[in-house]
C-alpha positions as CSV (number, residue, x, y, z in Angstrom):
1,M,90.3,90.8,99.3
2,K,88.2,89.1,96.6
3,N,88.3,85.3,96.2
4,V,91.8,84.5,94.8
5,R,93.2,81.1,93.7
6,E,96.9,80.8,93.0
7,H,98.3,78.4,90.3
8,D,101.9,77.5,89.6
9,F,103.0,76.5,86.1
10,G,106.7,76.1,86.4
11,D,108.1,79.6,85.9
12,V,104.7,81.1,85.5
13,K,102.6,82.2,88.6
14,A,98.9,82.7,87.9
15,F,96.2,84.3,90.0
16,E,92.5,83.7,89.4
17,I,90.4,86.4,90.9
18,D,86.7,86.4,91.2
19,S,85.5,90.0,90.7
20,G,82.3,91.7,91.5
21,G,79.4,89.7,92.7
22,I,75.7,89.4,93.0
23,L,74.4,87.4,96.0
24,G,77.8,85.8,96.5
25,R,78.3,84.8,92.9
26,P,81.1,86.4,90.9
27,V,80.3,88.5,87.9
28,M,83.6,87.9,86.2
29,T,86.8,86.0,86.8
30,V,90.1,87.8,86.1
31,F,93.3,86.0,85.3
32,V,96.7,87.5,86.0
33,Y,100.0,86.0,85.1
34,V,103.5,86.8,86.4
35,V,106.3,85.6,84.1
36,G,109.7,86.6,85.3
37,D,109.5,90.3,85.8
38,N,106.5,90.8,83.5
39,L,102.8,91.0,84.4
40,I,100.2,89.8,82.0
41,D,96.9,91.2,83.2
42,T,93.7,90.1,81.4
43,G,91.5,91.8,84.0
44,H,89.0,94.6,84.2
45,S,89.8,97.8,86.1
46,L,87.4,96.9,88.8
47,A,89.8,94.1,89.9
48,R,92.7,96.6,90.2
49,K,93.0,96.5,94.0
50,A,92.9,92.7,94.1
51,V,95.5,92.4,91.3
52,L,97.9,94.9,93.1
53,E,97.5,92.9,96.3
54,C,98.4,89.6,94.5
55,I,101.5,90.9,92.8
56,K,102.8,92.6,95.9
57,G,106.3,91.2,96.5
58,F,107.0,90.5,92.8
59,D,109.6,92.6,91.1
60,I,107.5,93.7,88.1
61,K,109.3,96.0,85.6
62,N,107.5,99.1,84.6
63,Q,107.2,99.5,80.8
């Protein structure tokens, strides 16, 4: 899995995912937020696997 940092903001769970990389330095950082049963994904499709791994166990509704 890519480098992931978790943040808690009360009812909001945030994941900060370093994506891609050149010589160990991330190309971009993706932020994903879980609010209740909603997912706010500001990421690029290259981070899809990491995002899915982070939200495993959350009951995200499909809209």
